N, CA, C and O atoms as a GROMACS GRO file, in nm:
protein
  384
    1MET      N    1   0.494  -0.987   0.019
    1MET     CA    2   0.319  -1.048   0.040
    1MET      C    3   0.217  -0.972   0.015
    1MET      O    4   0.103  -1.012   0.035
    2LEU      N    5   0.250  -0.813  -0.049
    2LEU     CA    6   0.254  -0.763  -0.158
    2LEU      C    7   0.219  -0.822  -0.308
    2LEU      O    8   0.143  -0.788  -0.398
    3SER      N    9   0.302  -0.916  -0.292
    3SER     CA   10   0.295  -0.997  -0.474
    3SER      C   11   0.253  -1.118  -0.467
    3SER      O   12   0.293  -1.195  -0.555
    4ILE      N   13   0.151  -1.174  -0.350
    4ILE     CA   14   0.075  -1.179  -0.382
    4ILE      C   15  -0.085  -1.161  -0.329
    4ILE      O   16  -0.169  -1.250  -0.347
    5LEU      N   17  -0.114  -1.043  -0.265
    5LEU     CA   18  -0.247  -0.991  -0.318
    5LEU      C   19  -0.266  -0.944  -0.419
    5LEU      O   20  -0.366  -0.984  -0.480
    6LEU      N   21  -0.184  -0.846  -0.477
    6LEU     CA   22  -0.162  -0.788  -0.633
    6LEU      C   23  -0.214  -0.941  -0.767
    6LEU      O   24  -0.275  -0.919  -0.871
    7GLY      N   25  -0.168  -1.083  -0.722
    7GLY     CA   26  -0.106  -1.168  -0.770
    7GLY      C   27  -0.043  -1.122  -0.950
    7GLY      O   28  -0.093  -1.130  -1.062
    8ARG      N   29   0.115  -1.062  -0.882
    8ARG     CA   30   0.248  -0.997  -0.995
    8ARG      C   31   0.350  -0.992  -0.886
    8ARG      O   32   0.356  -0.977  -0.764
    9ASP      N   33   0.424  -1.009  -0.986
    9ASP     CA   34   0.524  -0.968  -0.923
    9ASP      C   35   0.580  -0.814  -0.865
    9ASP      O   36   0.678  -0.809  -0.940
   10VAL      N   37   0.586  -0.721  -0.809
   10VAL     CA   38   0.623  -0.588  -0.727
   10VAL      C   39   0.688  -0.579  -0.680
   10VAL      O   40   0.720  -0.621  -0.568
   11ILE      N   41   0.769  -0.468  -0.810
   11ILE     CA   42   0.920  -0.369  -0.775
   11ILE      C   43   0.870  -0.314  -0.734
   11ILE      O   44   0.747  -0.319  -0.745
   12PRO      N   45   0.943  -0.208  -0.647
   12PRO     CA   46   0.870  -0.100  -0.539
   12PRO      C   47   1.015   0.042  -0.603
   12PRO      O   48   1.138   0.041  -0.589
   13GLU      N   49   0.944   0.121  -0.653
   13GLU     CA   50   0.984   0.269  -0.742
   13GLU      C   51   1.008   0.375  -0.722
   13GLU      O   52   1.009   0.394  -0.844
   14SER      N   53   1.027   0.453  -0.690
   14SER     CA   54   1.129   0.543  -0.609
   14SER      C   55   1.070   0.691  -0.671
   14SER      O   56   1.083   0.731  -0.786
   15ILE      N   57   1.003   0.758  -0.559
   15ILE     CA   58   0.889   0.828  -0.551
   15ILE      C   59   0.961   0.947  -0.564
   15ILE      O   60   0.890   1.047  -0.553
   16GLY      N   61   1.137   0.976  -0.594
   16GLY     CA   62   1.203   1.118  -0.636
   16GLY      C   63   1.204   1.206  -0.522
   16GLY      O   64   1.231   1.327  -0.525
   17ARG      N   65   1.162   1.111  -0.385
   17ARG     CA   66   1.104   1.184  -0.319
   17ARG      C   67   1.238   1.193  -0.146
   17ARG      O   68   1.290   1.092  -0.100
   18THR      N   69   1.258   1.318  -0.097
   18THR     CA   70   1.363   1.242   0.018
   18THR      C   71   1.278   1.283   0.151
   18THR      O   72   1.177   1.353   0.151
   19ASP      N   73   1.345   1.219   0.269
   19ASP     CA   74   1.279   1.271   0.395
   19ASP      C   75   1.416   1.250   0.445
   19ASP      O   76   1.523   1.234   0.385
   20SER      N   77   1.379   1.256   0.595
   20SER     CA   78   1.431   1.248   0.736
   20SER      C   79   1.397   1.222   0.835
   20SER      O   80   1.344   1.321   0.887
   21VAL      N   81   1.397   1.113   0.916
   21VAL     CA   82   1.363   1.090   1.019
   21VAL      C   83   1.451   0.976   1.119
   21VAL      O   84   1.523   0.880   1.093
   22LEU      N   85   1.401   1.042   1.252
   22LEU     CA   86   1.510   1.044   1.333
   22LEU      C   87   1.640   1.043   1.308
   22LEU      O   88   1.727   0.965   1.349
   23GLY      N   89   1.648   1.146   1.229
   23GLY     CA   90   1.789   1.228   1.177
   23GLY      C   91   1.830   1.175   1.100
   23GLY      O   92   1.939   1.216   1.062
   24GLU      N   93   1.763   1.031   1.015
   24GLU     CA   94   1.821   0.926   0.901
   24GLU      C   95   1.786   0.967   0.805
   24GLU      O   96   1.685   1.039   0.807
   25ALA      N   97   1.837   0.946   0.710
   25ALA     CA   98   1.781   0.986   0.596
   25ALA      C   99   1.715   0.930   0.502
   25ALA      O  100   1.807   0.848   0.514
   26CYS      N  101   1.621   0.873   0.384
   26CYS     CA  102   1.535   0.795   0.344
   26CYS      C  103   1.524   0.861   0.280
   26CYS      O  104   1.562   0.977   0.298
   27GLU      N  105   1.447   0.806   0.142
   27GLU     CA  106   1.375   0.789   0.027
   27GLU      C  107   1.247   0.770   0.039
   27GLU      O  108   1.215   0.685   0.121
   28TRP      N  109   1.182   0.811  -0.004
   28TRP     CA  110   1.013   0.730  -0.076
   28TRP      C  111   0.982   0.681  -0.166
   28TRP      O  112   0.953   0.749  -0.264
   29PHE      N  113   0.974   0.528  -0.169
   29PHE     CA  114   0.948   0.459  -0.253
   29PHE      C  115   0.765   0.408  -0.263
   29PHE      O  116   0.711   0.395  -0.154
   30ASP      N  117   0.689   0.386  -0.370
   30ASP     CA  118   0.587   0.303  -0.403
   30ASP      C  119   0.583   0.190  -0.405
   30ASP      O  120   0.672   0.164  -0.487
   31MET      N  121   0.537   0.086  -0.369
   31MET     CA  122   0.574  -0.049  -0.282
   31MET      C  123   0.499  -0.140  -0.394
   31MET      O  124   0.520  -0.252  -0.442
   32ALA      N  125   0.396  -0.035  -0.413
   32ALA     CA  126   0.258  -0.106  -0.544
   32ALA      C  127   0.255  -0.060  -0.662
   32ALA      O  128   0.150  -0.063  -0.726
   33PRO      N  129   0.340  -0.021  -0.701
   33PRO     CA  130   0.336   0.085  -0.837
   33PRO      C  131   0.189   0.039  -0.947
   33PRO      O  132   0.120  -0.060  -0.973
   34ARG      N  133   0.198   0.146  -0.974
   34ARG     CA  134   0.066   0.126  -1.131
   34ARG      C  135   0.005   0.055  -1.056
   34ARG      O  136   0.044  -0.054  -1.098
   35THR      N  137  -0.093   0.022  -0.937
   35THR     CA  138  -0.198  -0.010  -0.919
   35THR      C  139  -0.285   0.026  -0.834
   35THR      O  140  -0.272   0.016  -0.712
   36VAL      N  141  -0.405   0.083  -0.910
   36VAL     CA  142  -0.478   0.159  -0.933
   36VAL      C  143  -0.564   0.208  -0.701
   36VAL      O  144  -0.567   0.304  -0.624
   37ASP      N  145  -0.592   0.123  -0.703
   37ASP     CA  146  -0.611   0.021  -0.571
   37ASP      C  147  -0.528   0.020  -0.477
   37ASP      O  148  -0.553  -0.068  -0.394
   38VAL      N  149  -0.449   0.076  -0.458
   38VAL     CA  150  -0.345   0.060  -0.340
   38VAL      C  151  -0.238   0.181  -0.314
   38VAL      O  152  -0.140   0.231  -0.369
   39ASP      N  153  -0.294   0.191  -0.234
   39ASP     CA  154  -0.169   0.314  -0.159
   39ASP      C  155  -0.114   0.279  -0.094
   39ASP      O  156  -0.163   0.223   0.003
   40HIS      N  157   0.082   0.298  -0.117
   40HIS     CA  158   0.116   0.208   0.016
   40HIS      C  159   0.245   0.278  -0.033
   40HIS      O  160   0.264   0.263  -0.154
   41SER      N  161   0.329   0.342   0.027
   41SER     CA  162   0.467   0.358   0.058
   41SER      C  163   0.497   0.422   0.142
   41SER      O  164   0.420   0.491   0.209
   42GLN      N  165   0.676   0.409   0.161
   42GLN     CA  166   0.741   0.346   0.242
   42GLN      C  167   0.898   0.510   0.212
   42GLN      O  168   0.969   0.575   0.134
   43CYS      N  169   0.873   0.494   0.292
   43CYS     CA  170   1.053   0.560   0.314
   43CYS      C  171   1.132   0.496   0.367
   43CYS      O  172   1.118   0.473   0.487
   44LEU      N  173   1.275   0.432   0.273
   44LEU     CA  174   1.365   0.335   0.323
   44LEU      C  175   1.490   0.397   0.348
   44LEU      O  176   1.501   0.506   0.290
   45THR      N  177   1.582   0.363   0.412
   45THR     CA  178   1.705   0.432   0.463
   45THR      C  179   1.742   0.334   0.296
   45THR      O  180   1.673   0.270   0.217
   46PRO      N  181   1.913   0.378   0.310
   46PRO     CA  182   2.016   0.274   0.195
   46PRO      C  183   1.992   0.172   0.244
   46PRO      O  184   1.983   0.080   0.162
   47ASP      N  185   1.971   0.137   0.384
   47ASP     CA  186   2.029  -0.008   0.337
   47ASP      C  187   1.871  -0.122   0.430
   47ASP      O  188   1.856  -0.225   0.495
   48LYS      N  189   1.762   0.033   0.352
   48LYS     CA  190   1.588  -0.102   0.273
   48LYS      C  191   1.519  -0.089   0.486
   48LYS      O  192   1.443  -0.174   0.532
   49ILE      N  193   1.554  -0.010   0.541
   49ILE     CA  194   1.511  -0.043   0.638
   49ILE      C  195   1.374   0.119   0.610
   49ILE      O  196   1.391   0.226   0.553
   50PRO      N  197   1.249   0.060   0.683
   50PRO     CA  198   1.140   0.146   0.698
   50PRO      C  199   1.154   0.205   0.788
   50PRO      O  200   1.178   0.158   0.900
   51LEU      N  201   1.133   0.402   0.741
   51LEU     CA  202   1.098   0.456   0.914
   51LEU      C  203   0.974   0.536   0.883
   51LEU      O  204   0.911   0.594   0.971
   52GLU      N  205   0.949   0.537   0.789
   52GLU     CA  206   0.794   0.574   0.804
   52GLU      C  207   0.713   0.511   0.637
   52GLU      O  208   0.756   0.490   0.524
   53ILE      N  209   0.544   0.496   0.721
   53ILE     CA  210   0.526   0.373   0.619
   53ILE      C  211   0.311   0.458   0.583
   53ILE      O  212   0.234   0.497   0.671
   54GLY      N  213   0.290   0.456   0.458
   54GLY     CA  214   0.181   0.472   0.432
   54GLY      C  215   0.122   0.382   0.394
   54GLY      O  216   0.205   0.303   0.349
   55ILE      N  217   0.004   0.333   0.382
   55ILE     CA  218  -0.056   0.216   0.358
   55ILE      C  219  -0.248   0.255   0.336
   55ILE      O  220  -0.332   0.285   0.422
   56GLY      N  221  -0.254   0.249   0.275
   56GLY     CA  222  -0.478   0.296   0.242
   56GLY      C  223  -0.477   0.194   0.105
   56GLY      O  224  -0.409   0.100   0.062
   57GLY      N  225  -0.632   0.299   0.052
   57GLY     CA  226  -0.634   0.271  -0.064
   57GLY      C  227  -0.822   0.254  -0.097
   57GLY      O  228  -0.873   0.339  -0.024
   58ALA      N  229  -0.890   0.208  -0.145
   58ALA     CA  230  -0.988   0.228  -0.191
   58ALA      C  231  -1.093   0.160  -0.038
   58ALA      O  232  -1.190   0.197   0.028
   59TRP      N  233  -0.999   0.043  -0.044
   59TRP     CA  234  -1.050  -0.028   0.062
   59TRP      C  235  -1.051   0.048   0.232
   59TRP      O  236  -1.127   0.042   0.328
   60ALA      N  237  -0.962   0.094   0.210
   60ALA     CA  238  -0.894   0.175   0.376
   60ALA      C  239  -0.878   0.366   0.357
   60ALA      O  240  -0.860   0.428   0.253
   61PRO      N  241  -0.888   0.409   0.475
   61PRO     CA  242  -0.838   0.562   0.464
   61PRO      C  243  -0.634   0.497   0.498
   61PRO      O  244  -0.556   0.413   0.542
   62ARG      N  245  -0.652   0.595   0.446
   62ARG     CA  246  -0.483   0.648   0.373
   62ARG      C  247  -0.412   0.612   0.605
   62ARG      O  248  -0.475   0.671   0.692
   63GLU      N  249  -0.368   0.578   0.620
   63GLU     CA  250  -0.274   0.497   0.766
   63GLU      C  251  -0.145   0.593   0.755
   63GLU      O  252  -0.107   0.606   0.639
   64GLU      N  253  -0.093   0.642   0.824
   64GLU     CA  254   0.080   0.679   0.854
   64GLU      C  255   0.150   0.601   0.983
   64GLU      O  256   0.102   0.620   1.096
   65PHE      N  257   0.239   0.530   0.968
   65PHE     CA  258   0.346   0.440   1.090
   65PHE      C  259   0.478   0.534   1.043
   65PHE      O  260   0.522   0.581   0.938
   66VAL      N  261   0.518   0.533   1.203
   66VAL     CA  262   0.611   0.668   1.200
   66VAL      C  263   0.757   0.587   1.273
   66VAL      O  264   0.712   0.581   1.387
   67ALA      N  265   0.883   0.530   1.282
   67ALA     CA  266   0.946   0.497   1.383
   67ALA      C  267   1.005   0.587   1.473
   67ALA      O  268   1.071   0.686   1.442
   68ASP      N  269   0.978   0.550   1.579
   68ASP     CA  270   0.978   0.640   1.619
   68ASP      C  271   1.127   0.600   1.781
   68ASP      O  272   1.128   0.635   1.899
   69GLU      N  273   1.252   0.490   1.673
   69GLU     CA  274   1.354   0.472   1.725
   69GLU      C  275   1.412   0.355   1.642
   69GLU      O  276   1.346   0.259   1.604
   70ILE      N  277   1.547   0.376   1.619
   70ILE     CA  278   1.621   0.296   1.519
   70ILE      C  279   1.715   0.330   1.593
   70ILE      O  280   1.754   0.433   1.649
   71GLN      N  281   1.768   0.139   1.574
   71GLN     CA  282   1.913   0.078   1.610
   71GLN      C  283   1.929   0.045   1.521
   71GLN      O  284   1.850   0.047   1.426
   72ARG      N  285   2.071  -0.007   1.528
   72ARG     CA  286   2.155  -0.069   1.388
   72ARG      C  287   2.246  -0.186   1.495
   72ARG      O  288   2.272  -0.121   1.597
   73ARG      N  289   2.288  -0.290   1.506
   73ARG     CA  290   2.430  -0.372   1.524
   73ARG      C  291   2.411  -0.499   1.391
   73ARG      O  292   2.322  -0.536   1.314
   74ASP      N  293   2.564  -0.535   1.423
   74ASP     CA  294   2.558  -0.699   1.433
   74ASP      C  295   2.506  -0.855   1.412
   74ASP      O  296   2.574  -0.900   1.320
   75LEU      N  297   2.467  -0.897   1.431
   75LEU     CA  298   2.354  -1.027   1.470
   75LEU      C  299   2.412  -1.090   1.422
   75LEU      O  300   2.461  -1.072   1.311
   76ASN      N  301   2.429  -1.225   1.523
   76ASN     CA  302   2.474  -1.344   1.505
   76ASN      C  303   2.365  -1.427   1.389
   76ASN      O  304   2.250  -1.390   1.363
   77PRO      N  305   2.430  -1.539   1.334
   77PRO     CA  306   2.333  -1.619   1.255
   77PRO      C  307   2.204  -1.654   1.370
   77PRO      O  308   2.087  -1.617   1.381
   78GLU      N  309   2.255  -1.708   1.413
   78GLU     CA  310   2.158  -1.792   1.516
   78GLU      C  311   2.062  -1.714   1.632
   78GLU      O  312   2.021  -1.780   1.727
   79GLU      N  313   2.030  -1.575   1.618
   79GLU     CA  314   1.917  -1.492   1.648
   79GLU      C  315   1.853  -1.489   1.507
   79GLU      O  316   1.822  -1.372   1.480
   80ILE      N  317   1.824  -1.564   1.418
   80ILE     CA  318   1.805  -1.448   1.305
   80ILE      C  319   1.716  -1.644   1.227
   80ILE      O  320   1.613  -1.657   1.161
   81LEU      N  321   1.819  -1.760   1.278
   81LEU     CA  322   1.753  -1.868   1.272
   81LEU      C  323   1.656  -1.919   1.288
   81LEU      O  324   1.638  -1.920   1.410
   82PRO      N  325   1.554  -1.978   1.224
   82PRO     CA  326   1.504  -2.119   1.388
   82PRO      C  327   1.492  -2.188   1.405
   82PRO      O  328   1.519  -2.272   1.320
   83PRO      N  329   1.443  -2.228   1.527
   83PRO     CA  330   1.497  -2.362   1.588
   83PRO      C  331   1.544  -2.471   1.493
   83PRO      O  332   1.518  -2.473   1.373
   84ALA      N  333   1.628  -2.574   1.567
   84ALA     CA  334   1.655  -2.688   1.485
   84ALA      C  335   1.552  -2.768   1.428
   84ALA      O  336   1.549  -2.843   1.332
   85ASP      N  337   1.448  -2.723   1.535
   85ASP     CA  338   1.388  -2.886   1.516
   85ASP      C  339   1.235  -2.820   1.475
   85ASP      O  340   1.141  -2.894   1.503
   86VAL      N  341   1.199  -2.689   1.412
   86VAL     CA  342   1.099  -2.603   1.330
   86VAL      C  343   1.037  -2.701   1.222
   86VAL      O  344   0.916  -2.720   1.215
   87LEU      N  345   1.090  -2.737   1.172
   87LEU     CA  346   1.043  -2.879   1.108
   87LEU      C  347   1.024  -2.964   1.149
   87LEU      O  348   0.960  -3.019   1.060
   88THR      N  349   1.032  -3.052   1.251
   88THR     CA  350   0.981  -3.172   1.305
   88THR      C  351   0.846  -3.164   1.302
   88THR      O  352   0.785  -3.069   1.353
   89ARG      N  353   0.752  -3.324   1.208
   89ARG     CA  354   0.645  -3.277   1.232
   89ARG      C  355   0.568  -3.282   1.323
   89ARG      O  356   0.474  -3.204   1.339
   90SER      N  357   0.596  -3.367   1.391
   90SER     CA  358   0.551  -3.382   1.527
   90SER      C  359   0.448  -3.233   1.663
   90SER      O  360   0.348  -3.216   1.734
   91ASN      N  361   0.633  -3.142   1.592
   91ASN     CA  362   0.593  -2.993   1.637
   91ASN      C  363   0.459  -2.905   1.597
   91ASN      O  364   0.414  -2.813   1.666
   92TRP      N  365   0.384  -2.966   1.429
   92TRP     CA  366   0.294  -2.932   1.393
   92TRP      C  367   0.162  -3.006   1.410
   92TRP      O  368   0.060  -2.962   1.358
   93ASP      N  369   0.162  -3.121   1.486
   93ASP     CA  370   0.049  -3.202   1.531
   93ASP      C  371  -0.026  -3.290   1.401
   93ASP      O  372  -0.139  -3.335   1.387
   94ILE      N  373   0.124  -3.289   1.298
   94ILE     CA  374   0.141  -3.385   1.187
   94ILE      C  375   0.222  -3.504   1.189
   94ILE      O  376   0.341  -3.524   1.214
   95PRO      N  377   0.077  -3.615   1.140
   95PRO     CA  378   0.133  -3.753   1.230
   95PRO      C  379   0.228  -3.782   1.107
   95PRO      O  380   0.225  -3.741   0.991
   96GLY      N  381   0.306  -3.858   1.167
   96GLY     CA  382   0.397  -4.011   1.052
   96GLY      C  383   0.499  -3.948   1.100
   96GLY      O  384   0.613  -3.985   1.072
   0.00000   0.00000   0.00000
């Protein structure tokens, strides 16, 4: 999403700082490096779960969001796949 807004591919860069949220270790990343008017950082676990997010910039004051719970479990493909008829044209009021 951020790459669409910035009009370029954005590869997060480590800030070189670690933290702990809910007893989980995380590393801080600049999610919009070399972008002057966007301040977006996330503290990500080694498996890339964001535990803390900070976002703001020239257009808005910085806001902080912190996870208050984290759970991990195995998922079945059926839990994350869209319904089989998601691309059926009639479901989207598209003629034909």
